[in-house]
C-alpha positions in Angstrom: -13.4 -12.0 -58.4 -16.2 -11.3 -55.8 -15.6 -14.6 -54.1 -11.8 -13.8 -53.7 -12.7 -10.5 -52.2 -15.1 -12.1 -49.9 -12.5 -14.5 -48.7 -10.0 -11.6 -48.3 -12.6 -9.6 -46.3 -13.4 -12.6 -44.1 -9.8 -13.4 -43.5 -9.1 -9.8 -42.5 -12.0 -9.8 -40.1 -10.9 -13.1 -38.6 -7.4 -11.6 -38.0 -8.9 -8.5 -36.4 -11.1 -10.6 -34.2 -8.2 -12.8 -33.1 -6.0 -9.7 -32.6 -8.7 -8.1 -30.4 -9.1 -11.3 -28.4 -5.3 -11.6 -27.9 -5.1 -8.0 -27.0 -7.9 -8.3 -24.3 -6.2 -11.2 -22.7 -2.9 -9.8 -23.0 -4.0 -6.6 -21.1 -5.2 -8.7 -18.1 -2.3 -7.3 -16.1 -3.6 -3.8 -16.5 -7.1 -4.8 -15.6 -5.7 -6.5 -12.5 -3.7 -3.5 -11.4 -6.8 -1.3 -11.6 -9.2 -3.9 -9.9 -10.2 -3.5 -6.3 -11.0 -6.7 -4.5 -14.4 -7.1 -2.8 -14.7 -8.9 0.4 -17.1 -12.0 0.4 -17.8 -13.6 3.8 -18.7 -13.0 7.3 -15.7 -12.2 9.5 -16.3 -12.3 13.2 -15.0 -9.5 15.3 -13.8 -9.9 18.9 -16.3 -8.0 21.3 -13.1 -6.9 23.3 -11.6 -3.7 22.5 -7.9 -3.4 22.1 -6.0 -2.8 25.2 -5.5 0.9 26.1 -2.4 2.1 28.1 -3.1 5.6 29.6 0.5 6.2 30.2 1.2 6.0 26.5 0.3 8.5 23.7 -2.1 7.3 21.1 -1.8 7.1 17.2 -4.8 6.5 15.0 -4.6 5.5 11.4 -7.4 6.5 9.3 -8.8 3.8 7.0 -11.5 3.7 4.3 -13.5 0.5 4.1 -14.0 1.0 0.4 -10.2 1.1 -0.2 -6.9 2.1 1.5 -3.4 2.0 0.0 -1.7 -0.9 1.8 1.9 0.5 2.4 0.6 3.9 3.4 -1.3 2.3 6.2 0.7 -0.8 7.2 4.2 0.8 7.2 3.3 3.5 9.8 1.3 1.0 11.8 4.4 -1.2 12.0 6.9 1.5 12.8 4.8 3.3 15.3 4.0 -0.1 17.1 7.7 -1.1 17.0 8.6 1.7 19.4 6.7 -0.1 22.2 5.7 3.3 23.6 2.4 4.1 21.8 -1.2 3.0 21.6 -1.7 2.4 17.7 -5.1 1.8 16.3 -6.6 1.5 12.9 -10.0 3.2 12.7 -12.7 3.1 9.9 -16.1 4.4 9.3 -17.5 1.0 9.8 -16.5 -2.1 11.7 -16.1 -4.0 8.7 -13.3 -5.5 6.6 -11.1 -2.8 4.9 -10.0 -3.4 1.4 -6.3 -2.9 1.3 -4.8 -2.2 -2.2 -3.0 -4.4 -3.1 -4.3 -7.0 -2.0 -5.8 -8.3 1.3 -8.5 -7.4 3.9 -7.9 -5.8 7.2 -10.1 -5.7 10.3 -10.1 -2.3 12.0 -9.6 -1.9 15.7 -12.6 0.7 15.9 -15.2 2.2 14.0 -15.4 5.9 14.2 -18.3 5.8 16.7 -16.5 3.2 18.7 -13.4 5.2 19.0 -15.4 8.3 19.9 -17.1 6.4 22.7 -13.7 5.5 24.4 -13.1 9.2 25.0 -9.4 8.8 23.9 -7.8 11.8 22.4 -5.3 10.9 19.7 -2.0 12.7 19.7 -1.1 11.6 16.2 -3.5 11.1 13.2 -2.2 9.3 10.0 -4.1 9.8 6.7 -3.0 7.2 4.0 -4.2 7.4 0.4 -7.9 6.5 0.6 -10.4 5.4 -2.0 -11.3 8.7 -3.4 -9.2 9.6 -6.4 -10.5 13.2 -7.0 -12.3 15.9 -4.9 -15.7 15.1 -6.5 -15.7 11.6 -4.7 -14.4 12.5 -1.4 -16.4 11.0 1.5 -17.7 13.8 3.8 -17.9 11.4 6.7 -14.3 10.7 6.6 -13.4 14.4 6.2 -15.6 15.6 9.0 -14.4 12.9 11.4 -10.8 13.8 10.8 -11.6 17.4 11.4 -13.5 16.5 14.7 -10.5 14.7 16.0 -7.9 17.4 15.1 -6.6 19.7 17.9 -4.1 22.5 17.8 -1.7 20.1 19.6 -2.3 17.2 17.2 0.5 15.8 15.1 -1.0 14.9 11.5 0.9 12.9 8.9 -0.4 12.8 5.4 1.0 9.8 3.4 1.3 9.9 -0.4 -2.1 10.8 -2.0 -3.7 10.9 1.5 -2.7 14.6 0.5 -6.2 14.7 -1.3 -8.0 14.0 1.9 -5.6 16.1 4.1 -6.2 19.1 1.7 -10.0 18.6 1.8 -9.9 19.1 5.6 -8.6 22.6 5.2 -6.0 21.9 7.9 -3.2 22.3 5.6 -4.3 25.5 4.1 -1.2 27.8 3.9 1.0 25.0 5.1 3.4 22.7 3.2 1.9 19.6 1.7 3.2 17.1 -0.9 2.0 13.9 -2.7 3.0 11.2 -5.0 5.1 12.7 -7.9 2.7 11.2 -10.6 -0.4 12.6 -9.0 1.1 15.8 -7.6 -0.1 18.1 -10.4 -3.7 16.8 -10.6 -4.2 17.2 -6.8 -2.6 20.6 -6.6 -5.2 21.8 -9.3 -8.1 20.6 -7.2 -6.9 22.3 -3.9 -5.1 25.5 -4.3 -4.7 26.6 -0.6 -2.1 24.3 0.7 1.5 25.4 0.1 2.4 22.6 -2.4 6.1 21.3 -2.4 7.7 18.7 -4.5 11.3 17.1 -4.7 11.0 16.6 -1.0 10.4 13.2 0.9 8.8 14.8 4.0 7.4 18.2 4.6 6.9 19.6 8.2 5.3 22.8 9.5 4.6 22.6 13.3 2.7 19.4 13.9 1.7 19.0 10.2 3.7 16.4 8.3 3.3 15.1 4.7 5.2 12.7 2.5 5.8 12.0 -1.2 4.4 8.8 -2.7 3.9 5.4 -1.2 7.5 4.3 -0.2 8.1 7.6 1.6 5.6 6.5 4.4 8.6 5.1 6.1 10.5 8.5 6.0 7.3 10.4 7.2 6.7 8.0 10.0 10.3 8.0 11.2 10.2 11.8 11.2 7.2 11.9 13.4 8.8 9.3 15.8 11.9 11.4 16.0 9.7 14.4 17.2 7.6 12.5 19.4 9.8 10.1 21.1 13.3 11.2 20.4 16.2 10.3 18.1 17.3 7.1 19.9 13.9 5.5 19.6 13.7 6.6 15.9 17.2 5.0 15.2 16.2 1.8 17.0 13.1 1.6 14.8 14.8 2.3 11.6 17.6 -0.2 12.4 15.0 -2.8 12.9 13.9 -2.6 9.2 17.4 -2.0 7.9 16.6 1.5 6.7 19.2 4.2 7.5 17.9 7.6 6.2 17.4 10.1 8.8 14.7 12.8 9.1 17.3 15.4 7.9 17.6 13.6 4.5 14.5 15.0 2.8 15.8 15.5 -0.8 13.7 13.7 -3.3 13.3 13.3 -7.0 9.7 13.9 -7.8 9.7 12.0 -11.2 6.3 11.4 -12.5 5.5 8.4 -14.8 6.3 9.5 -18.3 5.3 8.2 -21.8 8.6 6.2 -21.9 7.5 4.4 -18.7 4.1 3.7 -19.9 5.6 2.1 -23.2 7.9 0.0 -21.0 4.8 -1.1 -19.1 2.9 -1.9 -22.3 5.9 -3.8 -23.8 6.2 -5.9 -20.6 2.3 -6.5 -20.5 2.0 -7.3 -24.1 5.1 -9.3 -24.8 6.7 -10.1 -21.4 6.3 -12.8 -18.9 3.2 -12.0 -16.7 3.4 -14.1 -13.5 0.6 -15.1 -11.2 2.0 -14.1 -7.8 0.7 -15.3 -4.4 2.0 -13.8 -1.1 1.6 -16.0 1.9 -0.2 -14.6 5.1 1.5 -16.1 8.1 0.9 -15.4 11.9 3.5 -13.1 13.2 4.3 -11.7 9.9 5.9 -8.1 9.8 3.3 -5.6 8.6 5.8 -3.4 6.8 7.4 -6.2 4.9 4.2 -7.8 3.9 2.8 -4.5 2.5 6.0 -3.8 0.7 6.1 -7.1 -1.1 2.4 -6.8 -2.2 2.7 -3.2 -3.2 6.0 -3.5 -4.9 5.1 -6.6 -7.0 1.7 -5.2 -7.8 3.7 -2.5 -9.7 5.3 -5.2 -11.9 1.8 -5.7 -13.6 1.5 -9.4 -12.8 -1.2 -11.4 -14.5 -2.8 -11.6 -11.0 -1.8 -10.9 -7.4 -3.4 -12.5 -4.5 -2.7 -13.1 -0.8 -3.3 -16.6 0.6 -3.2 -18.4 3.9 -2.5 -21.9 4.7 -5.3 -22.1 7.2 -7.8 -20.5 4.7 -8.7 -18.1 7.4 -7.5 -14.9 9.2 -4.0 -14.4 10.5 -2.6 -12.1 13.2 0.4 -10.0 12.4 3.4 -9.3 14.7 1.7 -6.2 16.2 -1.8 -7.6 16.3 -3.5 -6.8 13.0 -6.1 -9.2 11.8 -5.7 -10.0 8.1 -7.8 -11.9 5.7 -6.5 -13.4 2.4 -8.1 -12.5 -1.0 -8.3 -16.3 -2.0 -7.2 -19.8 -1.1 -4.5 -22.0 -2.7 -7.0 -24.6 -3.7 -8.5 -22.0 -6.1 -5.3 -20.0 -7.0 -2.2 -21.6 -8.3 0.6 -19.0 -8.3 3.7 -19.2 -10.5 5.5 -17.7 -7.6 4.6 -17.8 -3.8 6.4 -15.2 -1.7 7.0 -16.3 1.8 8.3 -13.7 4.4 8.8 -16.3 7.3 10.1 -19.4 5.4 11.1 -21.1 8.7 7.5 -21.6 9.4 6.6 -23.4 6.2 5.5 -27.1 6.3 7.5 -29.5 4.3 4.6 -29.8 1.8 2.5 -26.7 1.0 -1.1 -27.9 0.3 -2.5 -27.3 -3.2 0.7 -25.7 -4.4 1.6 -26.8 -8.0 4.9 -28.6 -8.5 6.0 -25.9 -11.0 5.3 -23.2 -8.6 8.5 -21.3 -7.4 8.6 -20.4 -3.7 10.4 -17.0 -3.1 11.8 -17.2 0.4 12.9 -13.9 2.1 16.0 -15.1 4.0 17.5 -13.2 7.1 21.1 -13.9 6.7 21.9 -10.8 4.8 19.5 -8.1 6.1 18.3 -5.6 3.6 15.5 -3.0 3.6 12.5 -4.9 2.2 11.8 -2.5 -0.8 15.4 -2.9 -1.9 15.3 -6.6 -1.7 12.1 -6.6 -3.8 13.6 -4.3 -6.4 16.8 -6.4 -6.6 14.6 -9.5 -7.4 12.7 -7.5 -9.9 15.9 -6.2 -11.7 17.0 -9.8 -12.1 13.5 -10.8 -13.5 12.7 -7.8 -15.7 15.9 -5.7 -16.1 17.0 -2.3 -15.0 14.8 -0.2 -17.1 11.7 -1.8 -15.8 12.9 -1.7 -12.3 13.2 2.0 -12.8 9.5 2.0 -13.7 8.5 0.2 -10.6 10.6 2.7 -8.5 8.7 5.6 -10.2 5.4 3.9 -9.4 6.5 3.7 -5.8 8.0 7.2 -5.8 11.2 5.6 -4.5 13.8 8.2 -5.8 
């Protein structure tokens, strides 16, 4: 009898251990979603500073070397640059690679001290979601530098949870401010002085703007362009990305992620098909489109998500950003390789497995890039899970 009980106990322990091992590996997509890449290498920076045109106004995008939300930064960078009427620079505390979540590395144009040395006064300051996730971990260097650059005439745009940093500066005290629907309540508890608003894409009070989460970076940037450069320039830029909302269309459904959404994520992670996704970095790539693909597919909770380049080195985007991949194809074999400029692909992609699917973004039927990604996700994972991704993007 004792022997039988011992066998039963050992069998139950074995099942428990195997279940725990399965659960650990099955939850890899959740760990991947939370993981921040670290840069390993020695990138070389040009000793030349970017060109400056004194006849143009200047936009600076604040970046945190320790982590910056990718669409929050790269969508405004692309849109402001696409006007052709502005100096647009990425500035960071250090002249070192910026970790962009999710997932590549970007070389800033200036460190804070280098930009100060130019004597240039920025007319627009953009604050994306940075690495600090609560007030206790705010970087005083970032906060104080933003305050030092701000003037009464400055236009400031807080994007998504950049609201945490914007609120910490005190500049938005008594002024409208919004954030990602899923983080709105938590940020509001930490900073009570701004006039917090939800169910709105873009807030404006004088020169102070803010946006709801992630995807609304487009709306906020177009609103600033409309004010700064006029309606026609704004419309030209919005048409170039096939996005047709105007600054007057500010209604937004601030729907935070709920338990039902978390259950849908858990079901997909534990029992669905979790792909290894690669996104190809190519010279001349559109910054907004690249960021949208990486950010949207990150929210599908893939097994892994990496950026790769064919040359195993840096690439230069359409408006001059230097980007570095997170890995190489000889080390990472994706189930899906997303290619934004398929006409530039070689006949044979080195190291790509024969079973890998190449997802080509065609231009015959132009569509806003986030909609294109969501349409594909709907075909892969269904309408319910697509709604989860939209809420994670705050695209409502």
